[in-house]
LUMVEX-201467 format. One record per atom (N, C-alpha, C): chain; x, y negated, z negated. Coordinates in pm, 1 decimal. Each point is the difference from the previous one (the first is absolute). Layout:
REM residues N
(A, (X, Y, Z))
...
//
This chain:
REM residues 67
(A, (-5812.4, 1790.3, 4782.6))
(A, (84.9, 137.4, 58.5))
(A, (-29.7, 76.9, -135.4))
(A, (-20.8, 116.8, 50.1))
(A, (-31.3, 141.7, -110.1))
(A, (143.3, 83.9, -19.8))
(A, (22.3, -19.3, -124.9))
(A, (106.6, 52.7, -49.6))
(A, (6.4, 174.8, -34.0))
(A, (60.4, 99.5, 93.7))
(A, (-22.6, 95.4, -40.7))
(A, (113.2, 101.4, -31.3))
(A, (4.9, 128.3, -35.3))
(A, (92.7, 70.1, -96.0))
(A, (-8.4, 147.6, 119.8))
(A, (89.4, 80.7, 35.6))
(A, (-31.2, 110.4, 42.1))
(A, (94.2, 102.1, -109.2))
(A, (-66.2, 78.7, -41.1))
(A, (34.9, 118.5, -97.6))
(A, (-27.5, 139.0, 72.3))
(A, (109.8, 68.2, 26.5))
(A, (20.7, 109.0, 110.0))
(A, (144.1, 52.8, -59.3))
(A, (-11.1, 132.4, -8.3))
(A, (129.8, 82.9, -13.0))
(A, (59.5, 40.8, 135.7))
(A, (-31.1, 1.7, 87.5))
(A, (69.1, 13.1, 118.0))
(A, (18.9, -92.2, 75.3))
(A, (132.6, -33.4, 16.8))
(A, (86.8, -127.0, 77.3))
(A, (-91.8, -45.8, 148.4))
(A, (12.1, 139.6, 57.4))
(A, (-69.7, -51.4, 117.7))
(A, (-155.2, -20.7, 18.4))
(A, (-60.2, 39.1, -93.1))
(A, (-150.2, -40.4, -12.0))
(A, (1.4, -169.0, -27.7))
(A, (68.5, -42.8, -117.7))
(A, (10.9, -129.6, -14.9))
(A, (67.5, -48.9, 80.1))
(A, (96.0, 15.7, 110.5))
(A, (39.5, -92.5, 85.7))
(A, (-117.8, -26.4, 131.7))
(A, (-100.5, 161.3, 13.2))
(A, (-94.1, -31.0, 110.5))
(A, (-104.5, -104.0, -67.6))
(A, (-21.2, -5.4, -108.1))
(A, (-126.5, -72.7, -84.5))
(A, (39.5, -123.5, 49.1))
(A, (80.1, -49.7, -44.4))
(A, (79.4, -162.0, 7.9))
(A, (4.6, -23.3, 130.0))
(A, (47.2, 83.8, 118.6))
(A, (19.4, -50.8, 142.7))
(A, (-157.4, -42.8, 31.8))
(A, (-100.4, 110.4, -34.0))
(A, (-133.2, 3.4, 26.4))
(A, (-50.6, -165.6, -21.2))
(A, (30.2, -12.0, -159.3))
(A, (-52.9, -140.9, -55.7))
(A, (57.9, -99.6, 43.6))
(A, (143.0, 5.6, 66.9))
(A, (64.5, -128.2, 55.4))
(A, (-84.5, -35.2, 147.9))
(A, (-8.5, 134.9, 65.1))
(A, (-69.0, -9.6, 117.8))
(A, (-136.6, -60.5, 32.0))
(A, (-89.4, 75.8, -116.7))
(A, (-174.6, -21.8, 15.2))
(A, (-50.7, -67.9, -117.8))
(A, (94.2, -41.9, -78.8))
(A, (-79.6, -69.8, -134.4))
(A, (92.6, -96.5, -23.6))
(A, (19.9, -109.2, 51.3))
(A, (96.7, -108.7, -29.3))
(A, (-56.1, -88.7, -116.1))
(A, (-107.5, 19.3, -48.2))
(A, (-11.1, -79.2, -98.4))
(A, (34.3, 84.0, -151.9))
(A, (56.5, 127.0, 34.2))
(A, (66.1, 59.3, -129.3))
(A, (119.1, -26.0, -12.3))
(A, (85.0, -20.1, -106.7))
(A, (107.9, -12.4, -20.0))
(A, (61.2, 97.9, -72.8))
(A, (67.8, 89.6, 29.7))
(A, (50.3, 128.5, -102.4))
(A, (122.7, -39.2, -102.7))
(A, (-52.4, -35.9, -88.3))
(A, (94.2, -84.8, -119.2))
(A, (88.7, 133.0, -47.1))
(A, (-11.0, 97.3, 7.8))
(A, (86.0, 109.7, -110.5))
(A, (-56.3, 152.1, 80.7))
(A, (98.7, 73.5, -3.6))
(A, (-35.0, 159.3, 15.8))
(A, (40.9, 63.9, -86.5))
(A, (-40.9, 103.9, -63.5))
(A, (8.3, 122.7, -119.1))
(A, (0.9, 140.1, 94.7))
(A, (108.7, 52.3, -70.2))
(A, (10.9, 173.7, 40.3))
(A, (-68.4, 100.3, -95.0))
(A, (-73.5, -97.5, -96.9))
(A, (-52.2, 140.6, -91.4))
(A, (-97.5, -82.0, -104.0))
(A, (-57.1, 78.3, -68.5))
(A, (-117.0, -45.0, -102.3))
(A, (83.8, -95.9, -102.0))
(A, (110.7, -5.5, -75.5))
(A, (94.3, -78.0, -85.3))
(A, (27.4, -107.0, 89.6))
(A, (70.0, -4.7, 73.7))
(A, (22.8, -101.2, 89.6))
(A, (-130.6, -105.0, 49.6))
(A, (-73.4, 68.3, 32.2))
(A, (-153.5, -64.0, 68.7))
(A, (-44.9, -61.6, -127.7))
(A, (1.4, 48.4, -107.7))
(A, (-66.4, -73.5, -111.4))
(A, (81.7, -136.7, -7.8))
(A, (137.4, 14.5, -24.6))
(A, (94.6, -104.7, -39.2))
(A, (-48.5, -104.1, 118.3))
(A, (-1.3, 58.7, 115.4))
(A, (-13.4, -132.0, 100.6))
(A, (-148.3, -68.1, -2.2))
(A, (-92.5, 65.9, -57.7))
(A, (-153.9, -87.4, -19.7))
(A, (52.8, -47.6, -113.2))
(A, (67.3, 33.2, -100.2))
(A, (24.3, -107.6, -115.2))
(A, (73.2, -129.6, 64.5))
(A, (94.9, 28.6, 27.1))
(A, (82.6, -108.6, 76.4))
(A, (-69.6, -81.8, 91.1))
(A, (-82.2, 24.2, 101.4))
(A, (-10.2, -86.3, 101.2))
(A, (-152.1, -17.2, 28.8))
(A, (-110.5, 68.7, -77.2))
(A, (-137.3, -8.1, -53.1))
(A, (-42.9, -44.1, 180.1))
(A, (-11.7, 126.8, 39.8))
(A, (-49.9, 1.0, 170.7))
(A, (-143.5, -28.2, -15.8))
(A, (-29.4, -5.3, 109.6))
(A, (-174.4, -30.6, 67.2))
(A, (-46.1, 126.6, 27.8))
(A, (111.5, 67.9, 58.6))
(A, (-69.2, 150.5, 40.6))
(A, (140.2, 127.0, -28.3))
(A, (-35.2, 92.0, -21.1))
(A, (108.2, 119.1, 12.5))
(A, (-13.7, 85.5, 80.5))
(A, (31.8, 55.8, 117.7))
(A, (38.1, 81.8, 51.3))
(A, (62.7, 149.8, -65.1))
(A, (-95.1, 79.0, -60.3))
(A, (20.1, 117.3, -92.6))
(A, (23.1, 117.4, 70.1))
(A, (75.4, 95.1, -27.7))
(A, (23.0, 85.5, 32.3))
(A, (-64.1, 90.6, -137.0))
(A, (-61.9, 119.6, 49.2))
(A, (-83.4, 107.0, -119.3))
(A, (107.7, 59.6, -73.6))
(A, (50.7, 74.0, 71.4))
(A, (113.0, 142.7, -49.4))
(A, (143.4, -62.5, 21.7))
(A, (35.9, -31.4, -128.4))
(A, (164.9, -29.4, 6.3))
(A, (55.2, 78.1, -93.5))
(A, (155.8, 51.5, -23.1))
(A, (34.1, 92.3, -49.4))
(A, (-13.8, -56.8, -173.2))
(A, (19.9, -105.9, -35.1))
(A, (33.0, -34.2, -146.6))
(A, (-168.0, -63.9, -32.7))
(A, (-79.5, 18.9, 76.8))
(A, (-129.1, -50.9, -65.2))
(A, (-116.5, -14.1, 123.6))
(A, (-123.3, 2.2, -36.9))
(A, (-131.7, -16.1, 68.9))
(A, (-21.5, -150.2, 46.5))
(A, (-22.8, -34.0, 120.6))
(A, (-50.5, -130.3, 23.1))
(A, (-138.1, -35.0, -56.9))
(A, (-88.5, 109.6, -38.4))
(A, (-90.4, -31.1, -76.9))
(A, (7.1, -27.1, -124.8))
(A, (107.3, 58.2, -64.9))
(A, (43.2, -33.5, -159.2))
(A, (49.7, -163.9, 14.5))
(A, (60.8, -21.8, 111.4))
(A, (36.2, -148.4, -15.0))
(A, (-111.5, -77.2, 24.8))
(A, (-108.7, 24.4, 59.8))
(A, (-147.0, -102.1, -6.3))
(A, (-22.7, 21.4, -159.9))
//
């Protein structure tokens, strides 16, 4: 199983992506969601995911900065 995290500031986009992953990528388990740069960094530290679905533009920081 691939462990993934969704980092997206828009709730609707997080929900849409989670739904698509559940429907089409059953080998991906979303282990955490974050709504911004800081919470995304913490989620990565806490969960050590295999993949991060990362928003680029967030109010508290850039997805590129997070990388």
